[in-house]
N, C-alpha and C positions, 0 to 999 in steps of 0.2 A: 504494500500500500504506500502510495507516495505521501510526502509530507503535506502536500496540498489537500489530498483526500482526508488525511487524519485530522487536519485542522478544521475542515468543513464539517466533518462528522462531530467533532467536539463542540463546535459552535451550535450545531443543530440540537445535540443531545441536551446541552444546558438550557438552551432557549425554550425547548418544548416543555420543560418542567412547569413553566408558568402558563402554558397554553391549555385549551380545553382538550378533552379526551380525543375528539375528532380531529382537531387541529394538530394535536401532538402525534397522532397516528400518521397523518399526512406528512408532517415534517420528518418523522422518523423514516418513513418510506423513501422520501426524497433524499435524505442523508445517506441511506443505503445505496441508492443509485449513484449519488455523487462519489461515494467512496469507491465504488466498483469501476469508475471510469479510469482510463489511462491518460495521464497528464504528461505534457512535454517535460523533458528533463534537460538540465544544463548541457549544452553541446559545445559551447565555446570556452567556458571556464576562464582560466587565467590567460587563454589565448586572446582575450579581448585587450590587446595591447598593440597599438599600431601607430604609425604616423601618417596623417592624411595631408597631402600636398607635398611641395618640394621639401626635401630633407635639409633643414637649415640648422645652424648652430643654436639658435634660440627660438624654438617653437613655442606657441601658446600651449600650455599644459592643462589638459582637461581630464579630471578624474571622476569616475562614477562610483557612488557608494549606495548600499541598500540591499534590496532583495533580488528576486529573479529578474525584475525589470532592468536593474543595473547591469545584468549579464546578457540580456536579450534572449531569455528562454522563450522558445517558440519560433525562432528563426535560426538559420545556420550560416549566415554571413555577417561579419562585423559591420559591413556597410549598411545592413538592415536594422541594426540595433538603434536605440535612442542615441547613444553616444556616437556611433558611427555617422548617423545622419546629422547630428549637431556639428560634428567635426567637419563634415563636408560643407555645411552651410557657412561655417566660420572661416574655413580655409579660403584664402583669396579675398576675404573681406578687407575693408579699410580699417586700419588701426587708428585709434584716437591720437596716437603718438606720431602719426604720419606714416604713409606707405602702407602697402598691403600686408596682410597676415600670410606669410609664405606657407606655414605648416601648422598643424595642430597635432600634438602628441597626446593620444588618447589611451587611457588605461582604466581598469576597473578593479576595485577591491571588494565588490559586492559578492554576496553569497546567497544562493537560492534558499528560500525558507527563512531568511533573516527577519528578525523583529527589531524594533527601535533599540531595545536593550543590547543588541549586538553591534551597534554603531561605534561604540568606544574602541573596540578592537580594530575595526575598519579604519577609523580615523588615525589610529596609531600607525597602521600599515601605510596609509597614503602619505603620511608626513615623513616617512623614511626616505632618504635620498633627496633628489631634487623636489623642491616644494611645488605643488600644483598652483596654477594661477586661479583656476575656477574649479570648485567641487559641485557636482550635481548629485543630490540625494533623492532616491526614489524608494520610499518605504511606507508601510502602514497597513497593507492588505493583510499580512499575517498577524499583526496586532489586532485587527478587527475580528478575524475569524477564529482567533483563540480567546476572544473575549477579554483581552487586556483592558484595564481601565484607561479610557482615553487620556486622562490627565497624567497617568504614569507613562504611557507611551510617548506623550508629548514632552514630558520632562526629559526623558532619555534623548529624544531628538534635539531638544533645545540645548542640552549639554554638548552634544556633538557639534552643533552649529557654532556654539560659543567657542569651543576649543579650536575649531578651524579658523574662525575669525581672529582669534587671538594670535594665531600663527601667521596671519597676514593673507589668508586664503579667502577669496570671494566665494559665497555659498548661495546656491539656488536649490530650493526643495520643491519637488513635485509631490503633492499630497497623496494620500490614499486614493486610488482611482475609483471609478464608479463600479463597485462590485455587483450592483444590480443589473449591469449589462452583461454579466457572464452567463452565456447560454448553456454552459455545462451544468448549471444549477437551475432546477426547475422552480417555478412559482409554487407556493408562496415563500419557500426557503430563500429564493433569490431576493425577494423583497426584504427578508430579515437581514441577510448579510449586507444588502445595500444600505439599510438603515444603520447597521453597525459601522460600516465604512464612513458614512457621513459624520457620525459622532467623532470618529478618530480624526477626520480631515479638519473639522472645525477646531479641535484642540491643537492640531498641528499648526494651523495658521497663526494662532495666538502665540504659541511657543517660539516659532521661527522669527516672527517680528520682534519679540522681546529679546531674542538672542542676536539680533543684528543681521539676519539673513534675508534673502528675498524668497518669496513663496509663490507658487502657481497652483491654484486649486484645480487639479486635473479632473476631478469629478464634475465640477461646474463647467470648465472650459471644454472638455472633450466627451463627457458622458453622453450627451445627446447623439453625437456622431456614432459612438460605439453601440448605442441602443438601436440606431436606425440602420446601421450597415454591418451585417454579419461578417463581411470580409475583413473587418478590423481585428478579428480574432483568428488565432492559428487553428490548426486541425483539432486541438483538444478543446476548443471553444471556451477556454479560460484565459490563457496567456495571449497577449497581442500578437498579431501577424506583422509582417513588414509594413503593411498599410497602417496598422494600429500604432506601431512605434513611430511611424512618420507623423501621424496626427499628434502624438505626444511631443515629438521633437519640435514641431512648429508652434505648439502651445508654449513650450519652454523657451523657444528661441529668443523672444524679446528680452526676457530677464537674463538669460545666459549671455547674450550679446552685450547687454548693458554692463553686466558684471565684468566681462572681459574687455570692455572698452573698444568694441569692434562693431562696425557697420557690416552686417553679414552680406554674403553674396547669395542672392536669391535666383532661382532658376528663371 
């Protein structure tokens, strides 16, 4: 059983305790179906490390932190991940310091299945060696479906953002996405996890602002697109596809470009 399936099952099991008998039976049945599904697994892993654009001595350093979204689970090319698409859009853009951005050095320290409490280790890893210029954090879904208190999850996230900012790294956070768009989960369980995700996202927004980071509410900005277009999800109907990651990348781009001091190159 995958970690995604286990977490969905746990969320359903605890939630149905407060439900009616009929509603509990329905949620339990849907949790069984969700657990039995086969979900995408990390394929790129630590291979998500590349330079986009001309190889120069001083590239813009972009690092991804968080859960499966930071690794691009659901796609098999770095270019199709959120980080890969952001790097392509930033590479060749105009730097605020004058002249084009020749290259973007992209890396990820994200780990599939991570929760906000795992960010401290990831922050430590990304600060080893050359300091990144911009860090993008994508986290929150696993906090929601394991029923972490939103305030606790947000506190861990805020601490990670604050540590990065103190190290001189610009930070952009993409909040918990719209879990209610995941077609791998049937209604009404889908609505339950969607509600849990929104609670986490609201707490994340407050914590990131307080810690000095920039935040993009992915559920608000991209949820309607994911709900309307099934092609935004990969074959497991839970993780984003290349199209879905592109939607996220464009939602994040204004904040990431501003943090990097770059006017991006748009197609």
